[in-house]
N, C-alpha and C positions, 0 to 999 in steps of 0.2 A: 502493499498500499504505500502510495508515496504521501510525504510529510512536507507541508510546505515550510518551509521554517521563517519568513516573515508573518509580520500581522497581514490580515484579510483584510482583503480593499485596500489594497494599494492605491495610493496618490497615482493620477493622471501623470504620465511622463517616466515613471520608475521601470525601468529596465528588468526583465525577465531572465533569470539566468538559468538552464537546467543543469545540473548534477546526475548525468547518468555513469551509473559505476554496479559497484558489488560490495562487500561488506567494508572494503575503505572508504569507501563515500559512506554508505547507510552507518557509521560508526557505531561498529560492532562494541558492544558490551558496553556501551558508554552512555549515560545520562546524555537525553536527547540534546541539552545547551552543548555538549562537550563536542559534540558531531563535527565533522566537518563543513557540511551543508553551512549550519549555525553559525561557527567559526568565522567564514568566508564571509559571510554576509556580515558581520558584525565589524569585520578587520576593511570591508568594505566601505561600511557608514563609516567607520572611524576615518575612514580616507576622505569623506564627504562627497560620496555616490549612493546615489537611490537604486538599491539594485533588490530585488529580492529571489532570493537564490531556493531553487527548487529538489529536493533532499529524493532523488531516483534513484539510489541506491539499493541493493537488495541482494542480503548475504547468499554468498553461493554461486550466485549466476557466474556463467560464464557468458561468453560474448556472446554467442547464435542468444543465450536465453536472452541477454538485452537487448540483441535483436527482435526477438519474438513479441519483445514488450514496448519497445520505441514507439509504432503507432498509436497506441494507447496512451503511453505519457506526451505526446503530441498533440493530445485531441486540443489542447490551450497552445497559444503562442508564444513562441518562446524567442528574444533578440539571439540571445549565445547559448552553447551547452560546452560543459565539459564533457570529456569521454574517456573513463577511466575502466579498461574492462580489458579482462585478459589473464591477471594472476591467475585466478582458479582453472582457466585450460593451464596453465603451466603447471601448478600444482598437480595436475591429473594428466598431465604428461600429453596432453590431446594435440594431434598433429598441427601444427602451426599453419597449415596453410588452411583450414580450417577456419583456425580463428581470425587469420587474414583475412576472409572472404566477409566472417561475421564482420568484421572494423572495419571494412570496406564497403557495404552493406548499409551501415551505420552512417557513415558518413556520407553516402549519397543521397540517402533518405533526409539528413539535415539540409543537403544543400541544396536538394528540390523543397523544402520549406524556406529557404533561404535564411537558413540558424548559423550564423558565424560557429567555427567549431573551434577549441583550444585541444588537441590530440595529449593525453596524459599515459605517457610510457611505460613501460613495465619491462626491467629486467629478470631474465630466467636467474632461479637461484641457484648456486654452485651445487654440483653433483649433476644434472640434468644433460650431463657429456655435453661436448664441444660441438659436433653436430649441431643437437637438440637447440644449444645456447646459443648459439651462432642464426638459425635458422627464426628462432622467436625474435630475440632482439632485433632484426632486421625490421620486423612489421611492421614497428613505427616510422624506422624516419623514410622506408618506403612511402606510406600511405599517408604521411604529411607533406609528401612531393609530390605526391599522385595527385592528389586533393587539392594540393594546395594550400592550407591550413597549417598555422603554428601547432609544437610541438613543445610539451614539459616535459624531458628527458626522462624523468624518473619520478613517478609520483611517491614514491617514498624516500626518495633524496633526504639525506641527512637523519633519517631514522630507521632504517634498516640494518640490522647489526648492532643498533646500539640500546642494550639490553636497559638502559635507565628511561626510554623512550616509546618501549614496545610492552603490550601484555604477558603473561607469561608462558603465550604460545609461541614468542617470537617471531609471528606471524603480521599483528595487527598493531597498530601505534594505541598508543593510551592519550588520554589527556593531552599531553605536556606532548605528545608528538603530535598528535593533529596540530600543534600548535606550531610545532616545527615547520609542517604541510604547507600549512596556509601561509605563512610568511615566506615561505622559496615560493609558491607557484603564485603569489599576490599581482606581484610586476606584467606576470603573463597574461592576468584574470583582467587587469584594468586596461592592459591594452588591447585584448582582444575586443572589450567591449565598448572601447574606443573615445569611454566618456572623460568628462570631465570634471575634477572636483566643483560642486557648490560655492557659489561665493556664501 
């Protein structure tokens, strides 16, 4: 179920940002206020930007799962979207060509709706094998070039491998880890929105 993180009835002129993803976007095991979408919205507001961030993260989703529910998510209009999918595909060892095809279709649908996109990349975990890692890691830069969309290289940049910023499973960020993610991705989101702070 989508959880809008902004107040109901946003004022006219408010930009709407779809955060499409998996548990990393959904805020797995965190209080709602500590999840990625709410924290990003607060950061954008602190920067003087009028943006509603809608949490379309579903824990456990693969890229194909996200594609399957995208039409439903786009039942309402959006100005822009962050696409953060693929981590579960990698952890399950799914064929990277399947993951790439699903993300490609997601980007195509968003382009068709004239929704600006920031593609948030994922990196294969150590131990997946060099061939798999190479094929998986190439998905995001290749699709960013193909669709001419900006890419944030690694959604978990600064968090992955840092136990102080992770939950006990060492896969998901804790509240402090989410803050690091938001701080890192914020400039790319502001640029994506093409928004200027209000006076």
